[in-house]
N, C-alpha and C positions, 0 to 999 in steps of 0.2 A: 849131670845133664845141664846144659845151658838153656834156660827158658826165656831168655831175653832176645831171642832171635839170632843167636850165634850159629856157628857152623854145626854144632852138635844137635841142634833142634831139627826135628823132621816130623812129617805127618805119620810116619810109620810108628814111632814110639811116643807120640804125643797127639792125642785126638781132640784136645780141648781147642776152643776157639781163641785165636790170639788176642782179640780185643778184651778177653776176660783177664788178661795180664795188665791191662791199662785202665785203671779206674778213672771215673770222671774227675775233673779238677774241682768241682764244687762238693759240698757235703761235709765240710769241716767247720763246725760251729765253734767260734772262739769262746773262751771262758767268759761267762756273763751274757752270752748271746741268748736271744729268745728261742725257746723250744717250740717247734711247730706243734699245733694241737693234733695234727695227723699228718701223714706223709703218703706219697705214692712211692712204692719201693719195687725194685727189680726182683724177680724170682731167683735169678742165678747170681751167685756171689762172684766177685772179682778175686783173683789170686794176687794178694799183696800183703806184705808185712807192714801194714799201717797200724799205728798205735795212737789211741786217744783215750778219753776218759771212760769209754765203753768197752775197752779191750778186755777179753777174758780168754783163758786157755785151760785145757784139761788134757791129761794123758789119755791115750786110746786104751780103753779097758778091755778085759775079757778075752785077750788074745796074747799068749806068751810070745808069739812070733813078732808082734809089734811092740814089745816092751821097750820103753824109752821113746816112743813116738808120741807126738801130741798135736792137737789142733788148736789154733788161735782164731778168734772171731772178733771183728770190730764193726760197729754200726756207724755209718756216715749219714746224717740226717740233713735235709734241706726242705725249705717250704715249697709246697705245690704251687704251680704245676711242674717245677723241676722234680726230677726223680731221684730218690735216695737209693742207697745200696749197702750191701755188706762186703767186707773184705775177709777172706779166709787165708790163713797161712799154715802150712803143714810142716812139721819138723820131724826129721828122721825117716821119712818114707823114701824108698829107693826108686830106681828106674825100672819101669815107667811109673810116673806119678798118676795123674788122674786121666782116665779116658773120658770122663764127663765132669763138668764143674759141679761143686756143691750147689744145692738149691734150697731155697726157703720153702718149706711145706706149709707154713702158716704163721701168722702173728696174732698175738692176743689183742683183742679190740680195746678193752677198758683196762689194760694193764701192760706189763712190759715183757711178757714171755714171747719167745719165738722158737719155732720148731725147725730145725735144720737137718737136712739129709746130706751126708757126705759119702759118695761112692768110693770106698777105700779099695785099692788093688788087693787081690787075693795073692799072697806070697806063692811064688812058683808057677803062676798062671799068667804068662805074658799075653799081650793083646796083639795077635798077628794082624797084619794089614788085610782088610777085607773080611775078617772073620765075623761070624754072626753069633759069637759065644760071649756071654756076659762074664767078664773076667774080674768083676768087682762085686763087693757086697755092700749093701746100703746100711750105713750106720746112722743112728738117730741121736741128735744132740738137742737138749733144751738150753736155750741161751737167754739170759736175763741181762740186758745192757744197763739196767738201773743199778744193779748191785756193785759191779758186774760179776757174773758167774756163768760158767759153762759146764753142763752135766752130760756125760755120755750115758745113754740109756742102754740097759741090757736088751739084746735082740729078742724079739718075740719067738723066733724059731732059730736057735743057735745053729750055725752051719749052713743055713739056707739063705737064698737071695730072693728078692724082696718079698714081703708078705703083706705089708700095709698098702691099701689101695689109695693112690693119690686122689685128693679131693674129698676124702671121706672121714678124715680124722678130726676129732674135737677134743679139747682139754677143758675139763670143768673143775674149777677150784672147790675144795672142801674147806672153807674158811673156818679155822679153829675158833675165832672169836664168835662167829654167829652160830656155831654148833653148840656153844656153851652159853647161850643167851640167858639172861636173868629172868626173862618173861617166859614161863613154861607154856603159856597158851599161844604164844606167837609161833607161827610156822617159820621154819628155817628157809631162807631164800638164797639159793645159789646165785652167783653173780651172772648178770646178763652180758651177752656179747654178740657182736656180729663177727663172722669169720671170713678170712681172706684167702682165697685160692689164687695161687700165684702163677698160673699159666693158662694157656688156651687149648681147647680141643679143636681139631680141624673142622672147617665148614663142611656141611653136607653137599652132595652133588646138586647142581642146579642153583646154587646160591647166586644172587645177583653180583655182577662183577665189581660193584662199588664196595662190597663188603670187605672189611679188613680180615685177612685169613690168618690162622694161627699155626703154631708149630705142632710137633708130633702127636700121634694118636694117643699116647699115654700121658696127656698133660698132667702137670704137677700142681695139685690144689688140695691143701689141707686146711683145717680150721682149728684155731686155738681159742679157748674161752677165757675171759678175763675175771679178775677180781675187781670189786667196785671202786669207782673213783671216790676220793675223799674219805676213804676208810683206812683202817690200820694197815701197816705194811704186811702184805700177804706173801712176801718172798719166802717165808718158812712154812707156809700152809701147804698141805698136801693137795694133790690133784689126781684126777682120773683121766686117762687118755682112752677114747673110744674110736675104733676104726673098723671099717668093713674088711672082710676077707676077700681074697682074689675072686671067689666064685659067688659073691653076694648077688642074690636074686635068682641064681641058676639052681641052687640047692634048696631043699626044704627039709627041716628048717634052715634058716640062714645063720652062718657063723660070724661072730664078731671077735675082735681082739680088744681086751681091756687091760690097760696098764695102771697099776696102783702105786703111786710114788711113795706112799708111807711104808710099803713093804718091798718096793722095787721088783714087783712080780707081775706076770701076765696071766690072765685067764681067758678062756675061749667059750663064752656062753653062746647058746643057740636060741634064736628068736624066730617068731612067725609073723606073717602078715594077716591083717584082718580081711583083706581082699588080695587076690593075686596081683603081683607086680607086672607091669607091661614089659614084654620081652625086649623092647627097645630102650628101656630105662637106663640112663647113665648119669651118675652123680657128677655134676660139674662144680658144685660149690656147697659148703657146709656153713650154716649159720646157727647161732645158739639163741633159742627163744627165752629160756629161763624157767622160772617157777620152782616150787619146792621139789619137783621131781627132776629138775635139770633137763628140760626138754630141748633136744637139738633137732635141726631140720636138714636132711640131705636133699639137695635141690638139683633136679634135672631142669636146666634152663629152657628146655623145649616145652615144659608145661607141667611137671609133676613135682610135688614136695612130699617127702616121707618123714614123718615125725617119730621120734623114739625118746624114751625117758632114761637118761643116763643114770640118774640117782634113784630111780624108782625101785620098788621092792617086788619080789615074786615074779610071776610070769608077765613079762612086758611085751606087748605086741606093737608092730609097726602100724601107723595110720597114714592114710594118703589124702591129699586134696590137690586141686588144680590151680595153677597160676592163671592170671587173667590175660586177655589179649589173644593174638593169633597163636595157634599151636603149629609149630614148625619143627619137625624132627631134625632139621639140619642146624638148628640154632644152638649157640653155645656162648661162651664169654666174649667172643669177638663182636657180638651184637646185643648182649643182654648182661645185666648185673642185678644183684639183690643184696640188701644190707639191712641190718636192724639199727634203727635210730630211736632211742628212747623206748616208748611203748608201741612203736609202729614198725612195720616192715615196708621198705620201699623197693620197688622193682621197676627197672628201666628197660624198655624194648625199643630197638632200632629197626626200621623197615626202609627198604630201598626201592626207588622208582626210577623211571627213565629220566625224569627231570631233577632228581635229587634224592633226599632222604627225609625221614621224620623220626622223632624220638618222643616217646610217651613215658611218663613216670606215674606208676600206680602206687597206691598205699592202702594198708589195712592195719587195724589194731591187733596187737598180739593177743588180746583178750577174745578176739573173734575166731581164733583157730581151734580146730579146723572148721571151715565153713565159708559162707559168703560174706561179702562186705568190702570187697575191693572197690576203690574209687580212683578216678583219674585226678592226679594232683597237678601235673604240668604236661603241656604238649608243645612241641616245637616242630615247625616245618622249616627245612633248610632255606627256603626262599625268603623267610622272614628273619634270618639270623643277621644281626648287625655286628660291626666291629671286626670282621675278619678281613684283614688287608695284607698286602705284600705277598711274599713267597708262599706262606702257608695257604693262602686263598687259592693258589693255582694247583696245589697238590690234589690229585684226583681221588685218592682213597681216604675214607674216614671210617672209624669204628672204635672198638675197644672202649665202650662207655663204662665209666666208673662213677658211682654215686659218692658225693662228698659225705664225710663222716661228721659234718656239722649240718644242722638243719638250716641251711642257707640257700637251698634251691639250686645248688651248683652240681653240674655233671661234667666230668672230664672226658674228652674225646681225643683220639689220636689221628692226626692227619699225616699221610705218607705220600711220597712221590711214587714208590713202588713197594708194595707189601711183600714182594718175593725177595727183596734184597735189604737186609737189615742195615747195610752201610749207606743206603740212600737217605737223604734228609727226611726227618720226621719231627713233628711238633705236637706237644700236648696243649690242648685248648681247655681253659677253664670257662665254661659257658653258664651264665646265669639264666636258668630256665624261666625265671619269673618275668624278666624283661627281654628275654631272647637276645642277649648280648654277650659277645666274647669279652670276658673280663681281663684275662691274661693269656699270654702265649709263651711257651718255653721250648727251646730246641731240645730234642731228645736224641742222644747218641748212645745206643745200648752198649753195655760192656761185653756182651756175648753175641751169640748167633740169633737170639730171639728178641724181637721188639715186644716187650711185655712189661706190665707193672700192675700192682695191686694196692689197695688202700690199707692203712694200718694206723692205729693210735699209739703205738709203742713210744713214739717220740714225746708224747705228752707226759709220760711217766718217768722220763729220765731224771735222775736225782739232781744232776747239774748239767748245764749245757756242755757237750763234749768239746774240749779244746785239744787240738792236735799236739802231740808230743813229738819231739824230734827223735828219729831212730839213730842209734849209735852209728856214727859215721865210719864207713869203710874207705880204704884208699880209693880215690877217684870218684866217689859217689857223693853228689850233692845232698845236703840234708833236706828233708821234707819240710815245707813251710805251709802254714794255713793260708788258703787263698781268700783271705778277708780283704776288706777295702784297702788296707795298708799294703797289700801285696798285689794290687791290680796290675802293676807294671811288670810282674814276674813273667818271664818267657821260658822258664825251664820246662823241658819235656817231662811230664809226670813219670814216664818210665824210668828216668834217671834218678828219681827221688824215692823209689821204693825198693825194698828187698823182696823180690818175688820168690815163690817156692822153688 
């Protein structure tokens, strides 16, 4: 099949978005380049055979019909407010390839792990035009661009399609060094992390028309937990993946999936709530609080947080508490965000009015959970925003707030001409909430159908700045070059410089 737009390509046998075959021109850091302390990253990967210092590949395991097939992943990092991305290349998969692009389920906040979901076609199950039948199975891969290495995880329910609920997964490292501490009186502390959910749930009915609206109802948001900064290399340390089941909250007791990397096995414990869960509860984002019990938080951005101890012993119950600010059951990641910064949790809320919008950043100490103690840290009314000029100033839609992962008072917002069309101009604004000023603006051209991004610190933990390598030249195919300053005059079409799937 020709996926470069030739005569053989068609919407009947290829359902992916064509922009996903055309990665952005930025994101190739030359050897010796400065690594961003954190990045904004797209949730959906580009299809491209791009190779740099972060490239890793692995055979597709656990399926004899796919023997000889493999998946390759490459990370392309760039400083915010530009948006970073992944490139995925599949080897050995036949026609049709992907009905949906691979998606990032989460990134590790204080480390270099990334969880990737690749919807692999089921052999012998073609995807007919207009059919509402899932002809793929979701396979999970843990990617570490620091090493680099890619690991294919055994499926929780072999032969079934999907079982992990997007937005609810967390990975907690079990650091071997800290498990064998020389101080027997010292409590073992799992590594703290904030978690990054990489997609949006749709707005509820009646939301103000200034609100940025998101894609499909089954948004894709998972969270990975990191190992600590400045500590020994945890790339060989084991970890536990925790995820809600499909019917989380509707059954009693609730069932979870736990993956143990040291045994490569899944378990399905059942847990209960201290108080009943609201019927309208939906997890939008997962953050990791920390502590010796490895406490994580499943967050409904409409107003509820559910706590659970991943590394706790015995019968572990869910606990709940409320987020501050207005309770709006239609709210999601298009108007709100939450992140862990040091020993604090920050939470940003956008509200829309006829004359504009306002954003409020709340904060609470992790030592105060669960309980009261939220306070307003920053407040911004759009009428007081300075430094927004030119074409972005005229774009009518703004939303998708993302908290900076540095304690610098920055919140990123997305400005759009038309939120219904991802091909219309869009810009990412870096806004300093302390002085109410736009610091930087970057044009954002999404690689797929969805205008979306999430924050991640994985770029901080790269062993070396990734320098782009040239792909073996095929007849008539220009070689890929790194678009650094010395290549600013290049005019090659990026599509001619990659070997797509």
